[in-house]
N, C-alpha and C positions, 0 to 999 in steps of 0.2 A: 224258965227264967223270964222275967218281964223284960219288955223292951227297954225300960229305963235303966235296969240293972245291967243289961247287955251293953248299952252305950257307955255306962259308967266304967265297966270293966275294960272295954276297948280303950277308953281314955287313959285308964291306969296303965294298960299295957304299953301304950305309946310313950307315956312318961318314963316307963321303966326300961325302954330300949336304950342301948348304948348310944351316946350322943353322935358318934361318928356315923352310925348306921342311919340315924334320923337325918343327919346333915346330908348324906348321900342321897337320901330320899327326897330332899328338897323341902323338909318340913320346918327347919329352924335355921336357915342360912342367915349369916350375918350376926349371929349371937356371939358375944364375947366369951360367954361360958363355953360354948362349943369349941371356939378357937383354942381355948385352954385345955379342954378335955380330949379333943380329937387326937392329938399326938399320943397321949397316954393310951387311948383305946387302940390306935393303930399299932403301937408297940405290943400291946397285949395280943392282938390278933396275929401279929407277925410271930410272936413267941409260940403261940398255939400251932401255927403252921410248921415252924421249925421243929417242935416237939413231935408232931405227927410224921414229918419227913424223917427224923432221926429214928423213930420206931420202925418205919417201913424200910429204911436202910438196913437196920439190923436183921430184918426178916428176909431180905432178898439174898439169893445165892449169887446172882450176877452183880458185879461191881461196875458202876458207871464211871468211865474215864472221860473227862471233858478236856479237849485240847485248847491250849492257849497259843495264839499264832501272831504275836507282834512282829512287825517288820522293821521297827526302829526303836530307839531308846524312848522317844516321846510316847509311842504307843505302849511301851512297857510301863512307863510312869502313869499313864492314863487308865490302866486296867482297874476295873471296879470289882474287887474281890467278892463283894456281896452277891453279885450276879451268879457266882459259882457255888453258892452255899449248898445246893442239892447234889453236888459232885461227890463221889466217893474218893476219886483220885484225880489229880490234875496232871495232864501231860503237857509239858513245855516242848513244843516243836521248835527247837532252837534254830533249825536250818532256815526258817523264814527270815532270820536276821541277816543272812547272806554271807557272813564271814566269821572266822573264829574270834577275831579281836572284838567285834561288837558283841558276840555271844558272851565272852568273858566279862565284858563291861556290864552287860545286862544281868549276869548271874546273881550278884548280891541283891539286886532289886527284886528279881523274880522270887528268890528263896525267902526274902523277907516278907513280901506280899502274901505268899502262899504258905507261910510257916504253919498254919493250922491244918494243912492237908498233906497226905502222902503225895509225893511228887515223882512223876516219871519223866526222866530227862531223855529226850529223843532228838537226835540229829539225823533226819532221814536224808540220805545222800541221793545224788542224781542217779546212781546205779539202781536204786530201788524206788524211783518215783518222787524223790524229794527235791529240795531246792539248793543243795550244797554239793559241790565237787571238792573232794578232799583226799589227800594222800593217806596211806596207812599210818605213816609216822605221825602226821598231824591229827589223825582220827584218834589214835591211842593217847596222844598228849592231851587232847581236848577232854576225853573221858576221864583221864586221871586228874585233871584240874577240876572238873565238875564234881568228882567224887569227894573233894575236900569240903564241899558244901553239904555233904551227907544226904543226897537224895534217897528216897525210899527205894527207887528202881532206876536202872539205867538200861536203855535199849541198845543192843549191839547187833548189827546186821551180819549174820553168820556167814552167808555164802559170798558176801562182798568183802568182808574183813575177817575171815576165819583165822588167819595167822596172827591177828591181834589178840585173840583170846588168851593165849599163854601169858601175855604180858599184863593181863587183867585178872589173874586168878584170885587175887585178894578181894575182888569185887563179886565173886560168883554168887553170893547170897542175895545180891541186888540185881543181877543181870536178867533182863528179858531178852533171850536169844531169839532173833526175829528173821523172818523171810517174807519178802513182799514181791508179788508178781502182778503187775498191772495189765498184763496181756492175756493171761490164760490160767487154767488150773493144770499144772504140769502132770504128766503121766507118772512121774516118780515121786509124787507128793508124800506118800507114806514113807518111802525111803528117806526123804529129806527130813521129815519130822523125827524119824528114828535116829538119824545122825545127830540132830540137834539135842534130842533127849539124852543121848549118851554122854554129852559134854557135862552134864550134872549141874547146870545153872538153875536158878530159882524157878524160871518160867520159860516156856517155849511158845512163841507166837508165830502164826502163819496167816497171811492175808493174800488171797488169790482173786483173780477176776473171773466171775462166773459168766460163762458164755452159753451154757445149756442148763436145763433143769437138773440133769444128772450131776453136774459139777457141785450144785448145792447139796443134793442128797448124799453124794459121796463124802463131802466134807463133814456133814453132820454125823455120818456113820463112823468115819475115821476118828473124829474127835471123841465120840463116845467110846470107841474101842480103846483108844490110848488112855483115856481117863480111867476106865475100868481096870486096865492092865497095870498102869503105872501111877495112878493117883491124880489128884487135882493140881496140875501145873501147866495146863494147856489153854491157849487162847487162840481161837480160830475164827476167821471172818472170810466170807465170800463177798467181795466188793461188787458194786453195781446194783441197779434196781432189783435184779433177779435174786441177789444174794441177801436181801434185807432180812429174810427169815433167820439167817444164821446170827444176826445181831441181837435177836430176842429169844433165842432157844437155849441159852446157857444152862437154864434150870433143868433141861432135858439131857443135853449132850455132855455137860460138865465144863464147857468153855467158861473161864472164870471172869473175863472182862468183856465189856462192850464199850464202844467209843461213840460219844454223842456230843455234837457241838451245841453251843447255846442257841444258835439259830441254824436252820438248814443251809443258808447261804454262807455260813462261816465254817463249813465242814472241811476236814483235812483229807478226806478220801471219798470216792464215789459211793453213794448209797447210804451214807450215814443218816440216822434219824435224829431230829432235833431233840434236845434235852426234855422239853415239856412233854412231847409225845412219848419219848422213851420211858420217862417216869410212869406215865399212865399205863403203858403196855406192861412193863415189868412188875409194877405194883399189882396189876390185875392177874398176871400169870404166876407170881411167886409169893404174894403175901400170905 
């Protein structure tokens, strides 16, 4: 190819580039035409990314749950749903609002904002590392009120509010029966999971604090054993830096969900991996 033809082709290629790309490269800034076309190109690129994200979502075994942690009504109103587009499930950590009256005030706003997502309602109580102290009676009443908004899933702290379960039997197909220990991995963890499994709820979730490497390895093996024996209904997490491996190993152990905040600083538990990094890891491991 002659030098003249080469230059001509390069020029043609530049002209054929999407205007938004050329503008970002600093080639035609200030052009009115670019200002008109750039939004269209940006939308097109965004749609391509969303399509790829949707494809990868369908290929992943592990679902990514992204927590939402507003502390007042103003923060609820300010939530930008677009930032959560890569989430498989939204977890509303309602306990961050501080009391049941504000939770019930915020509920219609939250459910309207995230109506395009499966929503997990969680009120993590002070008994298990959360922000809210609440009686059994008020706990049951709150879950029953929230059930009227038809969340996909409802977290219920089994060992803190075990006696509440018989009053919520009509919600069994939605209940994520949970146990959280922010101090250690208890020696009777297998027995605890078995007790929870026998209640017949939709899912069983355990989150323990890893203090030693064997805590992590034990949890991985226990999760795998329960999944093989009883099917895919278990969610297990070892919290803390040492436990990060359990957050990305669901494809191997059978743990169904992992929890990832939009940013590391916005995490709801120790050791959580931020959403962008979690997407990269799971897409590499499970695609």
